[in-house]
Each structure stands twice: as C-alpha cells, then as structure tokens.
Phi, psi and omega in degrees: 000319179298318179293321180298321180276358181056045178272123179299140178221147179239118176266165179051040182236130184254122173275125184253345180197144175224131176239128180281175179132204180226091008270170168283147181238122180251124176256126184220172179208148172207177185291324185283318187255352185069214177268134182212167180237147177232129176264136182220151176283336178207152178229136175249119176280124177215051186280351178077210182219169178237162180277148176289126185271171181301323183300335180279353184250350175054048177277124180298151178135173177281193180243066182283163171293152177110005177251119184226149165288154181299324180293323177296315178299322179299318179293315179305314185284308190280333183253313184273342182070029181244144178263125180293334182184182183246327179238118196236139166241135178251126176257119182101138185244036171294168185300321180295320178296317179296316181296321180287332174299317177292314183300315180297322178296314180297328181274004173106359178279163175255112178267113187288320181187164166245121180256132181231124184291332180277162178280011178212160182280149176272357181254176180290148180299323181295330177286329174299319182289305189277346179257329182251301185301320181300335185243010177067029179272122182288141174251114182262098177282155182056038177226151177211165177276124182249356178199136174252126183256144180118149179249307178276318180223147177304129178251344179166174178224153171261126179249131182234149173284149179242155180271191183295338178266011178066026177261139180302138179271118179303138179090354181263006185295141177221127179274128178242117179285129179200165175244001183214136174237119176259133182254121176231071193242032174110163182238148182236123177305136185272091192240025177299320178292322178299316182291318180292335177283348179094013180289138175289137184256152179257118182294337182280310184275337185081001180244185181288153173287134180228162174264193183294347178253019177063022176271134178286181179285357176260126184305129174085358181249123180248164181218147180203166176074208186288347174286336179276313171195155183288125179262148175279325186240135181293335177302320180289328176297313181298318180297315181293325178297319177298320178295316181297320178297319179294319179294321179295320178295319179296322178297317181294319185283326188242357176084177183287132172255175175301132187298323178082207184263153174291137179235116179281129179304145179285110181257118180303140178302137181293118180288130178276097190275067172258121179292145181306133182294329181268015181293133175263105185304335182288329185238333181264105187255142171263117182292133179255013183289332180207170183298343182297325178059054182298143174273114184247130175261121182231125181223148172274130180258176191302324182280005178092352179277173181254137172257117184237122179225156177101342179284150180250001178205170181294327180300322178295318178296318179298319179297315181299317179298316180296318184294328181276332185257314182207077183301135183217157180218150165280147178240127174243142182198204178223154174232138179296144181238135177260134178062029179258166177293337175235175185272334183220160175234138179288143182220168173205161171287142184295336175206181180294149173239159178306139184304323182287352180265359186300312184294321177295321176300314183291329176299318178292319181295316181294330182277344187283144171227122186253139177279129175290154006275159178231138178241153177305130179096347178299137174278118183259328175223127177265146175049054184297138177054033178076012177261166176279008186265130175271162171259127185241155178283139176247011177212163177267147174219101180289158177277143176290127181301000000 
C-alpha cells in the first residue's frame, strides 16, 4: 500500500526524538544520512510494544544461555531458521507463548510444559486447543518458575504451585529438565518517545492520554495501536491505525480544534481462558474457527446422527462435525532455501490434512531444501504425508545474484 501510494519510507532508521507543535520536529538517524531532522504538520506514534523481560520477573538463578522471550524465539525460528533449543519450558500462556509451544513442537523440539501463574490462561481458548491439546503439551495453571538452573546453558527449571496471593507454595517444587526457557509474560507499550515528547501518560493503559480523535496532549502528535494500549487482535490495531491516520489528515487540512476531553480507548475485558473443569474432551469441543472459542457439545445419538449445541454460527457446527468424524488441521511452517536472500521461506498446506498426519507432514517439511527463487503459491512438496494436499509457499524468496 505504501508503494502504491508512493509514500517515501526509511528502513533501518531510528527515531531518537519527537517534538510537537507547528511544525512537529522528528529527529532520526541511519547509516546513510547520519542524524537528520524532518518537519511535519502531524506525527502518528505507532511504535508498538515490547515483551516483558526476565529482569522484570526477578526469577532466581544465574544468566545462562537458553532464556528467550517468546517473540525472540519466534524470529529465530520463522525468519532465521534456527532452533533456540531442544527441550523447552514456556513460562506464561499468552498467545505468543502458546503459538511458540506449537511451533517448537512442529520443528522437532520437546515442549515439557507451559506454566501460568494465574488460575486461567492469558491466551485465547482456541490457541489452548490447537497449540497445546493437539500436541499433548500440559498447561500448568497457578504455577510459575521459581528457579533457573545452569551457569553456561540452562540445565532445568524449578516449577512451583502458587497460592491465591501468587506466592509459591512450599513443598510444591518440581524440577523440570530443559535447555530452553521461553518467556511469554506480557507486553509493555513502547512509549519512551511519547514521554520525551511530553505526552501525558495513562496509568491504566500504559500509553499516552488521547482525546476522541486519538490526539495526545502534545499538539500534532497522534497515537494508535499497541503504543496506545496492548491489543489482543491485530485486526483492531489496523482499524485503529486507519482512524488515527484519518484524524491526522483532518488536523493537517483543517487545523487544530479544541482538544476536548480525554477518552480512554475501549479495552475489551480480559477473558479468563480457563477451560471448564468438568469438560468432556470427547464431546465438549472448543471451536477454533474464530477468537470467540465457543464451547460446543457434540454427541452421536442412537440413529447415528449428530446432536450439536452451543455453537453461535454455522462455522462452529461445521467444525464440530469435522472434529467428530474426520479431525483435520492446516499446517504452517518454514522450509530451508538454498541460494536465497534468506535462509527459510514460509509455507503452509494448501488445505487441511488429517490431524494424525501432522507429524509425518512436518518430517517431510523439515527434511526439505528448496532451490531459490521461490514465489508465493509455488508448490514445494506434492502429496505431503501421503495426502493429496500440496505444501505451498506463502512468501517470496529471491535468488542471490
């Protein structure tokens, strides 16, 4: 879209300071231009957020290799094509942590458990099902890591149960041998520029205070996305970004209006994603068709037909029928590339494959090496795992000249 609109963009460029006013002044630097300034009639902050690091959690132990944020591990695997470790424990059950538990399993690692200090998961119910339940990865609620073992490399962790005040329960300690600890313990809006610009901050959202037009308390500076508050869904980030851009354009065209009242963004209440304790996995299904994760009860009745209740849409009914008769999943992964500009290319199965074929599918994908160039839609593996389904590229990979 940026290229279509011929909007100039600078990559590998660090903004070090922003001052509001008329005009706003942005100070940035890169290797080609050194330090430079840009004057603008309006600025939109969209710096996103960062992951909470180990230092913010005060976990006892040395600082061995093998401790990564879930997002860092995600980049290593999906972009660099490198595996952070072979035996993994995930601390925190946010969506990135759940997704990385699945990704590490698909890439051949053994994920021992996901430990969550709260009595409910921080991720979507559908991710608990398709990332943990599908692969037999245990989710330990009301548990946390209380000790990291190892000096040069992680050798294991101690996991303890916590009480209602989130304090470790003496005597509940369990040693888990592993060489990798992934941290998925929350996100923090990246607001150093907002603060240095003089924007008033909101203690509740962690982002700047804005009015109904997403303008901060600094004239000409707007904010959107995860820098404003942490969003659960990227769709909402995109929607908010479009609104901020429209408000900034209106400001440029028509000038400053009365700032008005502060408006706190509507943040959906955090769903406590604890699956029902009395859930019967054979009949009580969590729909993975959308983020709602409806609990659907599906049973075979005497005449051989299915009784399906609890779904709120046709997609839920279709999922329940498939899950009871022929469970299937889409598989997304990466394939190694030879002579390419990058080391791996993202891929997926062209359609769902039988659930029991996932591991065989991944064995073929992990063993494959593709010659560059690769284009989106190219068939890289035909009839994967003995199914009629091909594996196709979902990204481009040019050949190195």
